[in-house]
C-alpha positions as CSV (number, residue, x, y, z in Angstrom):
1,M,10.9,-45.7,17.0
2,G,11.0,-48.8,15.9
3,L,8.6,-50.4,12.7
4,G,5.2,-50.9,13.9
5,E,6.0,-49.4,17.6
6,S,3.8,-47.4,19.5
7,C,4.7,-44.1,20.6
8,Y,3.4,-42.8,23.9
9,V,3.2,-39.7,26.0
10,L,3.4,-40.4,29.7
11,D,1.2,-38.2,31.9
12,T,2.5,-37.1,35.1
13,N,0.0,-39.6,37.3
14,I,1.8,-42.6,35.0
15,L,5.4,-41.3,35.5
16,L,4.3,-40.9,39.5
17,Y,2.8,-44.7,39.2
18,W,6.0,-46.1,37.6
19,L,8.1,-44.1,40.1
20,G,6.3,-45.4,43.0
21,D,6.1,-49.1,41.5
22,R,2.6,-48.7,41.8
23,L,1.9,-50.1,38.1
24,E,0.8,-53.7,37.9
25,N,2.4,-54.0,34.5
26,T,5.3,-52.8,33.1
27,L,4.6,-49.9,30.7
28,P,4.0,-51.1,27.1
29,K,6.2,-51.8,24.6
30,G,6.9,-48.6,22.5
31,S,9.0,-44.9,22.7
32,Y,7.8,-43.0,25.3
33,L,7.8,-38.9,25.6
34,V,7.2,-36.7,28.0
35,S,5.9,-33.2,28.2
36,V,7.9,-30.6,29.8
37,I,4.8,-29.8,31.7
38,S,5.1,-33.1,33.4
39,E,8.7,-32.6,34.1
40,I,7.7,-29.2,36.0
41,E,5.2,-30.9,38.0
42,L,7.3,-33.7,38.9
43,L,10.4,-31.7,40.0
44,S,8.2,-29.0,41.7
45,Y,6.4,-31.1,44.1
46,A,6.7,-29.6,47.6
47,G,8.8,-31.8,50.4
48,L,10.7,-33.8,47.4
49,D,13.8,-34.9,48.8
50,L,17.2,-35.1,47.0
51,D,17.0,-38.9,46.3
52,A,13.5,-38.6,45.1
53,E,14.8,-36.0,42.9
54,Q,17.7,-37.8,41.6
55,Q,15.7,-40.7,40.8
56,I,13.1,-38.4,38.6
57,R,16.0,-36.8,37.0
58,G,17.8,-40.1,36.2
59,F,14.4,-41.6,34.5
60,L,13.3,-38.0,33.1
61,S,16.9,-38.2,31.2
62,K,16.3,-41.3,29.6
63,L,13.2,-39.9,27.9
64,V,12.6,-37.2,25.2
65,I,10.9,-34.3,26.9
66,V,8.6,-32.6,24.3
67,G,9.0,-28.3,25.4
68,L,6.3,-25.9,24.4
69,R,7.0,-25.7,20.6
70,E,4.2,-23.7,18.2
71,D,2.0,-26.3,17.4
72,V,1.7,-27.8,20.9
73,K,1.1,-24.2,21.8
74,E,-1.8,-23.9,19.1
75,Y,-3.3,-27.4,20.1
76,T,-3.1,-26.3,23.6
77,I,-5.3,-23.5,23.1
78,A,-7.7,-25.7,21.3
79,L,-8.1,-28.4,23.4
80,R,-8.6,-25.9,26.3
81,K,-11.5,-23.8,24.6
82,K,-13.3,-27.1,23.5
83,Y,-13.0,-29.2,26.7
84,R,-12.4,-26.8,29.2
85,L,-9.3,-28.7,30.4
86,K,-6.6,-27.8,33.2
87,L,-3.8,-25.9,31.6
88,P,-1.2,-28.8,32.2
89,D,-3.8,-31.2,31.2
90,A,-4.5,-29.5,28.0
91,A,-0.6,-29.0,27.4
92,I,0.0,-32.9,28.1
93,A,-3.0,-33.8,25.6
94,A,-1.3,-31.1,23.2
95,T,1.7,-32.7,23.4
96,A,0.2,-36.5,22.5
97,L,-1.5,-34.9,19.2
98,A,1.4,-32.9,18.2
99,M,3.5,-35.9,18.2
100,G,0.7,-38.4,16.9
101,A,1.3,-40.4,20.0
102,I,-1.2,-42.1,22.5
103,L,-1.7,-40.8,25.6
104,L,-1.0,-43.1,28.8
105,T,-3.0,-41.8,31.6
106,N,-5.4,-42.6,34.3
107,D,-7.0,-39.5,34.4
108,E,-10.5,-39.8,33.7
109,A,-10.6,-35.7,32.4
110,F,-8.9,-37.1,28.9
111,L,-11.4,-39.6,28.0
112,K,-13.8,-37.2,26.5
113,L,-11.0,-36.2,24.1
114,T,-11.5,-37.3,20.5
115,E,-8.2,-36.0,19.1
116,I,-6.0,-38.5,20.7
117,S,-6.0,-42.0,21.7
118,V,-6.2,-42.6,25.5
119,E,-4.8,-45.8,27.2
120,S,-4.5,-46.2,31.1
121,L,-3.0,-48.8,32.9
122,L,-4.1,-51.5,36.0
123,L,-2.3,-50.3,39.3
124,K,-1.4,-52.5,42.3
125,K,-4.1,-53.4,44.7
126,L,-3.1,-51.8,48.1
């Protein structure tokens, strides 16, 4: 990460919007991390064809995938208890917290969290 460069954890929905060319603008300048939970969510969609899977794997190979380290697990537990988040959401938010990163998401469930910074992105008009 460069000097003054922001670090972002990309939520699953942002990854889907990027892969589907649904974002109005490019991703903000910075470095990007992905929770192993988002990796699992992306690659486990029923009906995912081989081309789409290869595109996802290619994109993910350029990013740092953060596993369920001890600090991520503990933050997941705390966030899930405090905010009653779904387990995958709690783990993704915990990844941002553990990494000191901004969570990039369009999921309103994350807006109530005070422990992390959350930013959303504009989508193209359909």
